[in-house]
C-alpha positions, 0 to 999 in steps of 0.5 A: 089146838095142837101147838107143837108145830113144825116149820121148815127152815131153809137153813136147818130143815124141819124145826120143832116148836117144843112147848105150847108156851113158846108157840103162844109167844110166837103167835103174839103180835109183838113177835109177829111184828118181826116178820116186817123187819128185815134182818139185814136192813139195806144189805139187799141193795148189795146182796139181793137174796138178803131179804130174810127177817128178824122173825126168821132169825129168832126162830133159828136162834131158838132152834140152836138153843134147843140143840145146845141144851140137848148137848149139855144134858147129854153130857150130864148137866142137870137142866129142868124143863122150866129152865129149858123153856125159859132159855128158849123163850129168852133167845126167842125174844132177844130181838123183839125190841128191834126198830125198823130196818134193824140197827140203821134207825136206832139213833135217827128215830129214838133218843138213847133207846137201845133195842136191848132195853126195848126187848127187855121192856117188851118181855116185861110187858109179856110177862104181865100178860102171861102172869109171870111165866117169863120170870125165869127167862127175864132173869137169864136175859139180864144175867141175874139167874144163879146159873150164868151159863144160861145167860152166856147161851143167850148173850156172850161172845159165842151165843146162839144169837151170833151162831144163827145170824152168821149161819143165816146171813151167810146163807141168804147173802151167798157168802159161803165163807161166813159159815161159822161151823155152828154144829161142831161148836155146839157139840163141843159145849160144856158147863164147868162151875156153872159157866159155859166152856168149850172142850179143848179140841174146839179151839180150831173151830172157835178160830174158824168162827172168829174168822167167819165173823170178821169176814162177814163184818167187812164183806157184808155188815160193813160193806162200803155200799151197804154203809152208804145206803144205811147212812142215806136212810139214817140221814133222810129220816133225820132230815124228816125229823128235823123238818117235822120238829120245825113245823114243816109238814112231812108226810108219814103215817100215825106211828112214824109221824108220832116219833118224827114229831118228838124226842122220846127217851127210854123213861118215856117209853116205860111210862107213856102208853101212847108211845108204847102202842105206836112203837109196837106197830112200827116196822119197815113198811112205815119207813119205805112208804114214808120215803116214797112220799118224801121223794116229792117233798119241796125240801131239796135235801129230803127229796134228793135223798128219798129219790136216790134211795128208791132208785138205788142212786147211792152216795159215792163212798170213799174209805181211808185209814185216817180221818178226812181233813177239814179242807177236804170236807169243806171242798166237798161241801162247797161243791154240793152247795154249788151243784144243788144251789143250797146254803152251806149248812144244808149242803153239809147234810148231803155229805156224810162222814163216819167211821167203821170199826170191827174186832172179831173177838174182845179178849178183855171182855168180862165174858171171854170164850173159855176153853176147858183143857184136858188137865182141867184148867180153864183158859182164855181161847186166845191162850189156848190156841197155838196159832196167832190168828185169834190174837190178831182177830182181837185187834180192832181195825178202823176205817174212815169214810165219807159219802157224797153225791156222785153228781159233784164228781 
């Protein structure tokens, strides 16, 4: 069987799967599950075209990794065939542990089980299945390989993951300003003392990348309507979970029902085969089919949230620069209780306060974006730029929000 396939990617054009092993990873059920998990969760409620999946993103990140490796080789960096394949496997599998609807349900279904840890756990399971062929990829993914620039290509402040998701998400949402200029950034990559750096002439491209990232966060990922939709899905799953654990019958298929009925920690994931087998079957379709069933539930909170999500009757969201005071929140809670004839503790479930925060660049990170100057010095990109933008983009901006039913207004 010919495993060196070519696929047509709407963002990059024709993309090659370069080795048989990478093809086998893509064909594996753990990876194929990513076809059923949307990259941007509920963002399609605002940007109707944003229906691409984690599967798309992982293949795109692998393609950008192949371009980065080729650029570095052309500049004289010695990269073996084994190292190249491992780097592409590491970026291909970096999101394999994502749960349904991307980030939205990480805390609603699981208990302190971040998707990065689940990705590592699944990579280790695949490594056993493929008889150690992922040893090097796992070392790169974890940052334990002796050549740290490989880990930086997989996970850093300027990695192939970020370059692809900004490129891809701007393409599918139609937010053209979010394009990060990935091609030029990749062409400017260098390796110095086994660390990833950028040539000095890339400073303005980095600035453009960081501006794109800040813009995409406020205009797409943290858009206030997207935030309302995501918080509603989190709250409806939390309500279903709480009811299920109180012994109330809550319709769900066997995979989702298993997690609604019990708290699951990372240690249990690693030691309980039943938990693992349920997780690798869990996807967006399980959540949506459950929400359709919950719309007819006798619990007022569960059914209201489920119906509202299905009909896109989203909670009103109000933003403010400071946290909302207790009296304001109590007033909203009382109006909800009166309107929906609920006790105050249940009325609180239809009011969702929270905080949004975003900084495009972390200048204090242990892995800053570094520039190789013409004199041969390595400097933080914030010091290399003669414009104030990067320093400004490193400042964390916070906004506070509160969501509540429109019916009480």
